[in-house]
ROSE-4610 file (N, C-alpha, C; in Angstrom, 1 decimal, always signed):
// ROSE-4610
residu = [X/X/X/X/X/X/X/X/X/X/X/X/X/X/X/X/X/X/X/X/X/X/X/X/X/X/X/X/X/X/X/X/X/X/X/X/X/X/X/X/X/X/X/X/X/X/X/X/X/X/X/X/X/X/X/X/X/X/X/X/X/X/X/X/X/X/X/X/X/X/X/X/X/X/X/X/X/X/X/X/X/X/X/X/X/X/X/X/X/X/X/X/X/X/X/X/X/X/X/X/X/X/X/X/X/X/X/X/X/X/X/X/X/X/X/X/X/X/X/X/X/X/X/X/X/X/X/X/X/X/X/X/X/X/X/X/X/X/X/X/X/X/X/X/X/X/X/X/X/X/X/X/X/X/X/X/X/X/X/X/X/X/X/X/X/X/X/X/X/X/X/X/X/X/X/X/X/X/X/X/X/X/X/X/X/X/X/X/X/X/X/X/X/X/X/X/X/X/X/X/X/X/X/X/X/X/X/X/X/X/X/X/X/X/X/X/X/X/X/X/X/X/X/X/X/X/X/X/X/X/X/X/X/X/X/X/X/X/X/X/X/X/X/X/X/X/X/X/X/X/X/X/X/X/X/X/X/X/X/X/X/X/X/X/X/X/X/X/X/X/X/X/X/X/X/X/X/X/X/X/X/X/X/X/X/X/X/X/X/X/X/X/X/X/X/X/X/X/X/X/X/X/X/X/X/X/X/X/X/X/X/X/X/X/X/X/X/X/X/X/X/X/X/X/X/X/X/X/X/X/X/X/X/X/X/X/X/X/X/X/X/X/X/X/X/X/X/X/X/X/X/X/X/X/X/X/X/X/X/X/X/X/X/X/X/X/X/X/X/X/X/X/X/X/X/X/X/X/X/X/X/X/X/X/X/X/X/X/X/X/X/X/X/X/X/X/X/X/X/X/X/X/X/X/X/X/X/X/X/X/X/X/X/X/X/X/X/X/X/X/X/X/X/X/X/X/X/X/X/X/X/X/X/X/X/X/X/X/X/X/X/X/X/X/X/X/X/X/X/X/X/X/X/X/X/X/X/X/X/X/X/X/X/X/X/X/X/X/X/X/X/X/X/X/X/X/X/X/X/X/X/X/X/X/X/X/X/X/X/X/X/X/X/X/X/X/X/X/X/X/X/X/X/X/X/X/X/X/X/X/X/X/X/X/X/X/X/X/X/X/X/X/X/X/X/X/X/X/X/X/X/X/X/X/X/X/X/X/X/X/X/X/X/X/X/X/X/X/X/X/X/X/X/X/X/X/X/X/X/X/X/X/X/X/X/X/X/X/X/X/X/X/X/X/X/X/X/X/X/X/X/X/X/X/X/X/X/X/X/X/X/X/X/X/X/X/X/X/X/X/X/X/X/X/X/X/X/X/X/X/X/X/X/X/X/X/X/X/X/X/X/X/X/X/X/X/X/X/X/X/X/X/X/X/X/X/X/X/X/X/X/X/X/X/X/X/X/X/X/X/X/X/X/X/X/X/X/X/X/X]
num = [1/1/1/2/2/2/3/3/3/4/4/4/5/5/5/6/6/6/7/7/7/8/8/8/9/9/9/10/10/10/11/11/11/12/12/12/13/13/13/14/14/14/15/15/15/16/16/16/17/17/17/18/18/18/19/19/19/20/20/20/21/21/21/22/22/22/23/23/23/24/24/24/25/25/25/26/26/26/27/27/27/28/28/28/29/29/29/30/30/30/31/31/31/32/32/32/33/33/33/34/34/34/35/35/35/36/36/36/37/37/37/38/38/38/39/39/39/40/40/40/41/41/41/42/42/42/43/43/43/44/44/44/45/45/45/46/46/46/47/47/47/48/48/48/49/49/49/50/50/50/51/51/51/52/52/52/53/53/53/54/54/54/55/55/55/56/56/56/57/57/57/58/58/58/59/59/59/60/60/60/61/61/61/62/62/62/63/63/63/64/64/64/65/65/65/66/66/66/67/67/67/68/68/68/69/69/69/70/70/70/71/71/71/72/72/72/73/73/73/74/74/74/75/75/75/76/76/76/77/77/77/78/78/78/79/79/79/80/80/80/81/81/81/82/82/82/83/83/83/84/84/84/85/85/85/86/86/86/87/87/87/88/88/88/89/89/89/90/90/90/91/91/91/92/92/92/93/93/93/94/94/94/95/95/95/96/96/96/97/97/97/98/98/98/99/99/99/100/100/100/101/101/101/102/102/102/103/103/103/104/104/104/105/105/105/106/106/106/107/107/107/108/108/108/109/109/109/110/110/110/111/111/111/112/112/112/113/113/113/114/114/114/115/115/115/116/116/116/117/117/117/118/118/118/119/119/119/120/120/120/121/121/121/122/122/122/123/123/123/124/124/124/125/125/125/126/126/126/127/127/127/128/128/128/129/129/129/130/130/130/131/131/131/132/132/132/133/133/133/134/134/134/135/135/135/136/136/136/137/137/137/138/138/138/139/139/139/140/140/140/141/141/141/142/142/142/143/143/143/144/144/144/145/145/145/146/146/146/147/147/147/148/148/148/149/149/149/150/150/150/151/151/151/152/152/152/153/153/153/154/154/154/155/155/155/156/156/156/157/157/157/158/158/158/159/159/159/160/160/160/161/161/161/162/162/162/163/163/163/164/164/164/165/165/165/166/166/166/167/167/167/168/168/168/169/169/169/170/170/170/171/171/171/172/172/172/173/173/173/174/174/174/175/175/175/176/176/176/177/177/177/178/178/178/179/179/179/180/180/180/181/181/181/182/182/182/183/183/183/184/184/184/185/185/185/186/186/186/187/187/187/188/188/188/189/189/189/190/190/190/191/191/191/192/192/192/193/193/193/194/194/194/195/195/195/196/196/196/197/197/197/198/198/198/199/199/199/200/200/200/201/201/201/202/202/202/203/203/203/204/204/204/205/205/205/206/206/206/207/207/207/208/208/208/209/209/209/210/210/210/211/211/211/212/212/212/213/213/213/214/214/214/215/215/215/216/216/216/217/217/217/218/218/218/219/219/219/220/220/220]
x = [-28.3/-27.0/-26.3/-25.0/-24.3/-24.2/-24.3/-24.3/-23.0/-22.0/-20.7/-19.8/-18.5/-17.6/-17.9/-17.7/-18.0/-16.9/-17.3/-16.4/-15.3/-14.1/-12.9/-12.4/-13.1/-12.6/-11.5/-10.3/-9.2/-8.9/-9.2/-9.0/-7.8/-6.7/-5.4/-5.1/-4.1/-3.7/-2.2/-1.7/-0.3/+0.3/-0.6/-0.2/-1.3/-1.2/-2.3/-2.6/-1.5/-1.7/-2.3/-1.9/-2.3/-3.7/-4.0/-5.2/-6.4/-6.2/-7.3/-8.4/-8.0/-9.0/-9.9/-9.6/-10.4/-11.3/-11.3/-12.2/-13.2/-14.5/-15.5/-15.9/-16.6/-17.1/-18.1/-18.9/-19.8/-19.1/-18.0/-17.3/-16.6/-16.1/-15.5/-16.5/-17.7/-18.8/-19.1/-19.2/-19.5/-18.4/-17.1/-16.0/-16.0/-16.2/-16.2/-17.3/-18.5/-19.5/-19.2/-18.6/-18.2/-17.1/-16.2/-15.1/-15.8/-16.8/-17.5/-18.1/-18.8/-19.5/-18.5/-17.3/-16.3/-15.3/-15.4/-14.5/-13.1/-13.0/-11.7/-11.5/-10.3/-9.9/-9.3/-8.5/-7.8/-7.5/-7.4/-7.0/-6.2/-5.4/-4.6/-4.9/-5.4/-5.7/-4.4/-4.1/-2.8/-2.9/-4.1/-4.3/-5.8/-6.1/-7.4/-7.5/-7.9/-8.0/-6.6/-6.4/-5.2/-5.3/-4.5/-4.5/-3.8/-3.9/-3.2/-1.7/-1.1/+0.3/+0.6/-0.3/-0.2/-0.5/-1.5/-1.8/-0.6/+0.0/+1.2/+2.3/+2.5/+3.6/+3.3/+2.0/+1.7/+1.8/+1.4/+1.4/+2.9/+3.7/+5.1/+5.8/+5.5/+6.1/+5.7/+4.4/+3.9/+4.5/+4.6/+5.2/+6.7/+7.4/+8.8/+8.9/+7.8/+7.9/+7.2/+6.2/+5.4/+5.6/+5.6/+5.9/+4.6/+3.5/+2.2/+1.5/+0.7/-0.1/-1.2/-1.5/-2.4/-3.7/-3.7/-4.9/-5.4/-6.7/-7.3/-7.8/-8.2/-8.8/-7.9/-8.4/-7.6/-6.4/-6.5/-5.4/-4.2/-4.6/-3.5/-2.6/-3.2/-2.5/-1.4/-1.8/-0.9/+0.2/-0.2/+0.7/+1.7/+1.3/+2.2/+3.4/+3.1/+4.2/+5.3/+4.8/+5.8/+6.6/+5.8/+6.5/+7.4/+7.0/+7.9/+9.1/+9.0/+10.2/+11.1/+10.6/+11.4/+12.1/+11.4/+12.0/+13.1/+12.9/+14.0/+15.2/+14.9/+16.0/+16.8/+16.2/+16.9/+17.8/+17.2/+18.0/+19.2/+19.1/+20.2/+21.3/+20.8/+21.8/+22.5/+21.7/+22.3/+23.3/+23.0/+23.9/+25.1/+25.0/+26.2/+27.1/+26.5/+27.3/+27.9/+27.1/+27.5/+27.8/+27.4/+27.6/+26.2/+25.9/+24.6/+24.7/+23.5/+23.4/+23.4/+24.4/+24.5/+23.3/+22.6/+21.5/+20.2/+20.2/+19.0/+19.2/+18.1/+18.2/+18.6/+19.4/+19.7/+18.5/+18.4/+17.2/+17.3/+16.2/+16.2/+16.9/+17.1/+17.8/+16.9/+17.6/+17.0/+16.3/+15.1/+14.3/+14.5/+14.6/+14.6/+13.3/+13.3/+12.1/+11.1/+11.6/+10.8/+10.2/+11.0/+10.5/+9.4/+9.5/+8.5/+7.2/+7.4/+6.2/+5.5/+6.2/+5.6/+4.8/+5.3/+4.6/+3.3/+3.4/+2.2/+1.2/+1.6/+0.6/-0.1/+0.7/+0.1/-0.9/-0.6/-1.5/-2.8/-2.7/-3.9/-4.8/-4.2/-5.0/-5.6/-4.9/-5.5/-6.7/-6.6/-7.7/-8.9/-8.6/-9.7/-10.5/-9.8/-10.5/-11.4/-11.0/-11.9/-12.9/-12.6/-13.5/-14.0/-13.5/-13.9/-13.0/-13.0/-12.2/-12.6/-11.6/-11.8/-11.7/-11.5/-11.4/-10.2/-9.1/-7.9/-7.9/-8.4/-8.5/-9.6/-10.3/-11.4/-10.9/-9.6/-9.0/-9.0/-9.2/-9.2/-10.6/-11.6/-13.0/-13.1/-13.9/-14.1/-14.5/-13.8/-14.1/-15.4/-15.9/-17.2/-18.3/-18.0/-19.0/-18.8/-17.6/-17.3/-15.9/-15.8/-14.6/-14.0/-12.8/-12.1/-10.9/-10.9/-10.1/-9.3/-8.0/-7.2/-6.8/-6.9/-6.6/-5.5/-4.5/-3.5/-4.1/-4.2/-4.8/-4.0/-2.7/-1.8/-2.1/-2.7/-2.9/-4.2/-5.0/-6.3/-5.9/-6.4/-6.1/-7.4/-7.5/-6.6/-6.7/-5.6/-5.6/-6.6/-6.9/-7.9/-9.3/-9.5/-10.8/-10.9/-9.8/-9.8/-11.0/-11.2/-12.3/-13.6/-13.9/-15.2/-15.4/-14.3/-14.3/-14.8/-14.2/-14.5/-16.0/-16.4/-17.8/-18.8/-18.4/-19.2/-19.3/-18.1/-18.1/-19.0/-19.0/-19.8/-21.3/-21.6/-23.0/-23.6/-22.7/-23.1/-23.6/-24.8/-25.5/-24.8/-24.0/-23.4/-22.1/-21.6/-20.3/-20.6/-20.1/-20.5/-19.6/-18.3/-17.4/-16.2/-15.7/-14.6/-13.6/-12.3/-11.2/-10.5/-10.5/-9.9/-8.4/-7.5/-6.1/-5.7/-4.6/-4.2/-4.2/-4.6/-4.6/-6.0/-6.8/-8.1/-9.1/-10.2/-11.2/-12.5/-13.0/-14.2/-15.3/-16.2/-17.4/-18.7/-18.7/-19.9/-19.8/-21.0/-21.0/-20.2/-20.0/-19.3/-17.8/-17.3/-15.9/-15.2/-14.0/-13.0/-11.7/-10.8/-9.5/-8.4/-7.8/-6.7/-5.4/-4.6/-3.3/-2.3/-2.6/-1.7/-2.3/-1.5/-2.0/-2.7/-3.8/-4.6/-6.0/-6.7/-8.2/-8.8/-9.4/-9.9/-11.4/-11.9/-13.3/-13.8/-14.9/-15.6/-16.9/-17.0/-18.2/-18.8/-19.9/-20.5/-21.0/-20.9/-21.2/-22.7/-23.5/-25.0/-25.6/-26.9/-27.6/-27.5/-27.3/-27.3/-28.6/-28.6/-29.8/-30.1/-31.2/-31.5/-31.4/-30.8/-30.7/-29.9/-29.0/-28.2/-27.3/-27.2/-26.4/-25.0/-24.2/-22.8/-21.9/-21.0/-20.0/-18.9/-18.5/-17.5/-16.4/-15.2/-14.1/-12.8/-11.7/-10.5/-9.8/-10.6/-10.0/-9.8/-8.5/-8.2/-7.7]
y = [-35.4/-35.2/-36.6/-36.6/-37.9/-38.5/-39.9/-40.6/-41.1/-41.2/-41.7/-41.6/-42.0/-41.9/-42.8/-42.3/-43.2/-44.3/-45.4/-46.6/-46.2/-46.5/-46.2/-44.8/-43.9/-42.5/-42.4/-42.1/-42.0/-40.6/-40.2/-38.8/-38.9/-38.3/-38.4/-37.0/-37.0/-35.8/-35.7/-34.5/-34.3/-34.2/-33.8/-33.7/-34.3/-35.7/-36.4/-36.0/-36.0/-35.7/-34.3/-33.4/-32.0/-31.7/-32.3/-31.8/-32.8/-34.1/-35.1/-34.8/-34.4/-34.2/-33.0/-32.2/-31.0/-31.2/-32.4/-32.7/-33.7/-33.3/-34.2/-35.3/-36.3/-37.4/-36.8/-35.8/-35.1/-34.5/-33.8/-33.2/-34.2/-35.3/-36.3/-37.0/-37.2/-37.7/-36.9/-35.5/-34.6/-34.6/-34.6/-34.6/-35.9/-37.0/-38.3/-38.5/-37.9/-38.0/-37.2/-36.0/-35.2/-35.9/-36.6/-37.4/-38.5/-39.2/-40.2/-39.7/-38.6/-38.0/-37.6/-37.1/-36.6/-37.7/-38.9/-39.9/-39.8/-39.1/-38.9/-40.1/-40.6/-41.7/-41.3/-40.2/-39.8/-38.3/-37.7/-36.3/-36.3/-35.2/-34.9/-33.6/-33.5/-32.3/-31.8/-30.5/-30.0/-29.0/-28.5/-27.6/-27.5/-27.4/-27.2/-26.1/-26.3/-25.3/-24.8/-23.5/-22.9/-22.1/-22.3/-21.4/-20.1/-19.0/-17.8/-18.1/-19.0/-19.3/-19.9/-20.9/-21.5/-20.5/-19.7/-18.7/-17.7/-17.3/-16.4/-17.1/-18.4/-19.2/-19.3/-19.7/-19.8/-18.5/-17.4/-16.1/-15.7/-15.9/-15.5/-16.4/-17.7/-18.6/-18.2/-17.9/-17.5/-16.2/-15.2/-13.9/-14.1/-15.1/-15.4/-16.0/-16.7/-17.4/-16.6/-15.8/-15.2/-13.7/-13.1/-11.6/-10.8/-11.4/-10.6/-10.7/-9.7/-9.6/-10.7/-11.3/-12.4/-12.2/-11.2/-11.0/-9.6/-9.4/-8.1/-7.8/-6.6/-6.1/-6.5/-7.2/-7.4/-8.3/-9.3/-10.1/-9.3/-8.2/-7.4/-6.8/-6.4/-5.7/-6.7/-8.0/-9.0/-9.3/-9.4/-9.7/-8.6/-7.3/-6.2/-6.3/-6.8/-6.9/-7.8/-8.9/-9.9/-9.2/-8.6/-8.0/-6.8/-6.0/-4.9/-5.5/-6.5/-7.1/-7.7/-8.5/-9.1/-8.1/-7.0/-5.9/-5.2/-4.9/-4.3/-5.2/-6.5/-7.4/-7.5/-7.5/-7.5/-6.2/-5.1/-3.8/-3.9/-4.5/-4.6/-5.6/-6.7/-7.6/-7.1/-6.4/-5.7/-4.7/-3.9/-2.8/-3.4/-4.4/-5.0/-5.6/-6.1/-6.8/-5.8/-4.7/-3.8/-2.4/-2.1/-0.7/+0.0/+0.8/+1.5/+2.8/+3.1/+4.3/+5.5/+6.4/+7.6/+8.6/+8.4/+9.3/+8.8/+7.6/+7.0/+6.8/+6.9/+6.5/+5.1/+4.8/+3.5/+2.7/+1.4/+0.6/+0.3/+0.0/-0.4/-1.8/-2.2/-3.5/-4.6/-5.6/-6.8/-7.6/-8.1/-8.9/-10.4/-11.2/-12.7/-13.2/-14.4/-15.0/-15.1/-15.5/-15.7/-14.4/-13.4/-12.0/-11.5/-11.7/-11.3/-12.1/-13.4/-14.2/-13.9/-13.6/-13.2/-11.9/-11.0/-9.7/-9.9/-10.8/-11.2/-11.8/-12.7/-13.5/-12.5/-11.5/-10.5/-9.7/-9.4/-8.6/-9.4/-10.7/-11.5/-11.5/-11.6/-11.6/-10.2/-9.2/-7.8/-7.7/-8.1/-8.0/-8.8/-10.0/-10.9/-10.4/-9.7/-9.1/-8.0/-7.3/-6.2/-6.7/-7.6/-8.0/-9.4/-10.2/-11.6/-12.6/-13.8/-14.9/-15.2/-15.4/-15.6/-14.4/-13.2/-12.0/-11.9/-12.6/-12.6/-13.8/-14.9/-16.1/-17.0/-17.5/-18.5/-19.7/-20.0/-21.2/-21.2/-20.0/-19.9/-20.0/-20.2/-20.4/-21.8/-21.8/-23.0/-24.1/-25.2/-26.3/-27.1/-26.8/-27.4/-26.6/-25.4/-24.6/-24.7/-24.7/-24.8/-25.5/-26.4/-27.0/-26.3/-25.7/-25.0/-25.9/-26.3/-27.4/-27.0/-27.1/-26.9/-28.2/-28.4/-29.6/-29.3/-30.1/-29.9/-30.3/-29.4/-29.8/-30.9/-30.9/-31.9/-33.3/-33.3/-34.6/-35.3/-34.6/-35.2/-36.2/-37.4/-38.6/-39.2/-39.3/-38.8/-37.3/-36.7/-35.2/-34.7/-35.5/-35.1/-34.9/-35.4/-35.2/-34.0/-33.2/-31.9/-31.0/-30.7/-29.8/-30.4/-31.7/-32.3/-32.3/-32.4/-32.4/-31.0/-29.9/-28.6/-28.3/-28.9/-28.7/-29.4/-30.6/-31.3/-30.6/-30.0/-29.3/-28.0/-27.4/-26.2/-26.5/-27.7/-28.0/-28.6/-28.9/-29.5/-28.4/-28.5/-27.4/-27.3/-28.4/-28.3/-27.6/-27.3/-26.5/-25.0/-24.2/-22.8/-22.0/-22.1/-21.4/-22.2/-21.9/-22.6/-21.6/-21.8/-21.0/-21.7/-21.2/-21.8/-21.5/-22.4/-22.2/-20.9/-20.3/-19.1/-19.2/-18.1/-18.1/-18.5/-19.1/-19.6/-18.4/-18.5/-17.5/-18.0/-17.2/-17.6/-17.5/-18.5/-18.6/-18.8/-18.7/-18.9/-18.0/-17.8/-17.0/-17.7/-19.0/-19.7/-19.5/-19.0/-19.0/-17.7/-17.8/-16.7/-17.3/-16.5/-17.0/-16.8/-18.0/-18.0/-17.4/-16.8/-16.3/-17.4/-18.6/-19.7/-20.9/-21.9/-23.0/-24.1/-23.8/-24.8/-24.7/-25.8/-25.8/-25.7/-24.6/-24.2/-24.5/-25.3/-25.7/-25.4/-24.7/-24.4/-25.1/-25.9/-26.7/-26.4/-25.7/-25.4/-26.8/-26.8/-28.1/-28.1/-27.9/-27.9/-28.0/-28.4/-28.4/-27.1/-27.1/-25.8/-25.1/-23.8/-23.0/-22.5/-22.9/-22.5/-21.0/-20.6/-19.2/-18.4/-19.0/-18.3/-17.2/-16.0/-15.0/-15.4/-15.6/-16.1/-14.9/-14.8/-13.7/-14.1/-13.3/-13.6/-12.5/-13.0/-12.0/-12.8/-12.3/-13.0/-13.3/-13.6/-14.1/-15.6/-15.9/-17.3/-17.9]
z = [-9.4/-8.9/-9.0/-9.4/-9.5/-8.2/-8.1/-6.9/-6.5/-7.4/-7.1/-8.3/-8.0/-9.1/-10.2/-11.5/-12.6/-12.7/-13.1/-13.3/-14.2/-13.8/-14.7/-14.6/-14.0/-13.9/-12.7/-13.1/-12.1/-11.8/-10.5/-10.1/-9.1/-9.6/-8.9/-8.3/-7.3/-6.6/-6.7/-7.2/-7.2/-5.8/-4.8/-3.4/-2.6/-2.5/-1.9/-0.5/+0.3/+1.8/+2.0/+1.2/+1.4/+0.8/-0.3/-1.0/-1.0/-0.9/-1.1/+0.0/+1.2/+2.2/+1.9/+1.0/+0.7/-0.6/-1.1/-2.2/-1.8/-1.7/-1.1/-2.1/-1.6/-2.4/-3.4/-3.0/-3.8/-5.1/-4.8/-5.9/-6.8/-6.2/-7.0/-7.9/-7.4/-8.2/-9.4/-9.2/-10.3/-11.3/-10.9/-11.8/-12.6/-11.9/-12.5/-13.6/-13.3/-14.2/-15.5/-15.3/-16.5/-17.2/-16.5/-17.2/-18.0/-17.5/-18.2/-19.5/-19.4/-20.5/-21.6/-21.2/-22.1/-22.6/-22.0/-22.4/-21.8/-20.6/-19.9/-19.0/-19.0/-18.2/-16.9/-16.9/-15.7/-15.7/-14.5/-14.3/-13.1/-12.9/-11.7/-11.2/-9.9/-9.2/-8.6/-8.8/-8.4/-7.2/-6.9/-5.8/-5.5/-4.1/-3.7/-2.7/-1.4/-0.4/+0.0/+0.2/+0.6/+1.9/+2.8/+4.0/+3.6/+4.4/+4.0/+3.7/+4.5/+4.3/+2.9/+2.6/+1.3/+0.1/+0.3/-0.7/-0.9/+0.1/+0.0/-0.7/-0.4/-1.1/-2.6/-2.9/-4.3/-5.1/-4.5/-5.2/-5.4/-4.4/-4.6/-5.6/-5.6/-6.6/-8.0/-8.2/-9.5/-10.0/-9.0/-9.4/-9.8/-9.2/-9.6/-11.0/-11.4/-12.7/-13.8/-13.5/-14.5/-14.5/-15.7/-15.8/-15.7/-16.1/-16.1/-14.8/-14.5/-13.3/-13.4/-12.3/-12.3/-11.5/-10.6/-9.7/-9.9/-9.6/-9.5/-8.1/-7.9/-6.7/-5.5/-4.5/-3.3/-3.5/-4.4/-4.7/-5.3/-6.0/-6.7/-5.6/-4.5/-3.4/-2.8/-2.7/-2.2/-3.3/-4.5/-5.6/-5.7/-5.5/-5.6/-4.7/-3.5/-2.5/-3.1/-3.7/-4.3/-5.4/-6.3/-7.5/-7.1/-6.2/-5.7/-5.1/-4.3/-3.6/-4.7/-5.6/-6.6/-7.5/-7.8/-8.6/-7.9/-6.6/-5.8/-5.6/-5.4/-5.3/-6.6/-7.7/-9.0/-9.1/-8.7/-8.8/-7.9/-6.7/-5.8/-6.4/-7.0/-7.5/-8.8/-9.6/-10.8/-10.4/-9.3/-8.9/-8.3/-7.5/-6.9/-8.0/-9.1/-10.1/-11.1/-11.4/-12.5/-12.0/-10.8/-10.3/-10.3/-9.3/-9.2/-10.0/-10.6/-11.4/-10.5/-10.7/-9.8/-9.9/-11.0/-11.3/-10.7/-10.1/-9.5/-8.1/-7.3/-5.8/-5.6/-4.6/-4.3/-3.9/-4.3/-3.8/-2.4/-1.8/-0.4/-0.2/+1.0/+1.2/+0.6/+0.1/-0.5/+0.6/+0.3/+1.3/+0.9/+1.9/+1.6/+1.1/+0.6/+0.1/+1.3/+2.4/+3.6/+4.1/+4.1/+4.5/+3.6/+2.3/+1.4/+1.6/+1.7/+1.9/+3.2/+4.3/+5.5/+5.4/+4.7/+4.4/+3.6/+2.7/+1.9/+2.7/+3.6/+4.4/+5.4/+5.9/+6.8/+6.0/+4.8/+4.0/+3.7/+3.5/+3.2/+4.5/+5.6/+6.9/+7.0/+6.7/+6.8/+5.9/+4.7/+3.7/+4.1/+4.6/+5.0/+6.2/+7.1/+8.2/+7.7/+6.6/+6.1/+5.2/+4.3/+3.2/+3.2/+4.2/+4.3/+3.6/+4.2/+3.7/+2.2/+1.4/+0.0/-0.9/-0.3/-1.1/-1.9/-1.5/-2.3/-3.3/-2.9/-3.8/-3.3/-4.3/-4.0/-3.4/-3.6/-3.0/-1.5/-0.9/+0.6/+1.2/+0.3/+0.8/+1.6/+2.6/+3.4/+2.5/+2.4/+1.5/+1.9/+3.1/+3.4/+2.7/+2.2/+1.5/-0.1/-0.5/-1.9/-2.1/-3.0/-3.4/-4.6/-4.4/-5.5/-5.9/-7.1/-7.6/-8.8/-8.8/-10.0/-10.6/-11.9/-12.6/-13.6/-13.7/-14.7/-16.1/-17.0/-18.3/-19.0/-18.8/-19.5/-18.9/-17.7/-17.1/-17.6/-18.3/-18.9/-19.9/-19.6/-20.5/-21.0/-22.3/-23.4/-23.5/-23.9/-24.0/-25.0/-26.0/-27.0/-26.4/-25.2/-24.5/-23.6/-23.6/-22.8/-23.2/-24.4/-24.8/-24.5/-24.8/-24.3/-22.8/-22.1/-20.6/-20.2/-20.7/-20.4/-20.7/-21.9/-22.3/-21.3/-20.8/-19.9/-18.6/-18.1/-16.9/-17.0/-18.2/-18.4/-18.4/-18.9/-18.9/-17.6/-16.6/-15.4/-14.4/-14.0/-13.1/-11.8/-11.4/-10.0/-10.0/-11.2/-11.4/-11.5/-10.6/-10.6/-11.6/-11.5/-12.3/-12.8/-14.0/-14.6/-15.0/-14.6/-15.1/-16.2/-17.4/-18.5/-18.5/-19.0/-19.0/-19.8/-19.4/-20.1/-21.6/-22.2/-23.7/-24.3/-23.4/-23.9/-24.0/-24.6/-24.7/-24.0/-23.1/-22.4/-23.3/-23.2/-24.1/-23.4/-22.1/-21.3/-20.1/-19.4/-18.2/-17.1/-17.2/-16.2/-16.2/-17.4/-17.6/-17.3/-16.8/-16.8/-17.2/-17.7/-18.2/-17.1/-16.8/-15.8/-16.4/-15.5/-16.0/-15.9/-15.4/-15.3/-16.1/-16.3/-17.2/-16.4/-15.7/-15.1/-15.4/-15.2/-15.4/-14.0/-13.7/-12.3/-12.3/-11.3/-11.2/-9.8/-9.7/-8.4/-8.3/-7.2/-7.0/-5.6/-5.6/-4.3/-3.6/-2.3/-1.6/-1.2/-2.2/-1.9/-3.3/-3.4/-4.7/-5.4/-6.7/-7.4/-7.4/-7.3/-7.3/-8.8/-9.3/-10.7/-10.9/-12.0/-12.4/-11.4/-10.7/-9.7/-10.5/-10.0/-10.6/-10.4/-11.5/-11.5/-11.6/-10.6/-10.6/-11.4/-12.4/-13.3/-13.1/-12.6/-12.5/-12.7/-12.2/-12.4/-11.1/-10.1/-8.8/-8.9/-9.0/-9.2/-7.9]
């Protein structure tokens, strides 16, 4: 197990106050060792642990920017609230601007961003009570048990070291799962493909168990 950060490895945070507290020294040592192996000088972490409120915010923001569905199973139910609300709001705005189609039912009243997010947060709480914390997103898992870390691939310096960095993470026994940026092709049991452009890394906060059965899905 790595004993500390590699010399010269710069691990930065896009949101220092929010996220730095949720990445342990143990995880930083593992990341830094993989950076050293791959010749990476610096990375920027963009997201770590998320409360239900944070998770609702992230999912609504992503739904506003991305057309494709991003979550499966329980996360899909939360994402559906966002997409249904955004779709209804668009129909209301189009109808107000151009006139409503007399052949179609009128849409329901438009919901504010805050109303939609509140509904999503309540759904997350409901699902967690039934299926456990982390059922919507691994980012909600207790960081004392597992550090879930998103890295901006564009922040990897030099950028030419991104592929070797992913290879080093893949070969590290302390890394359980890796989400590859959208458009990539998974090539290991550890990998799944993210619907967003981040490098997602999961590091259990305990020594790795040899031959552990790795769950591969698209819970990001």
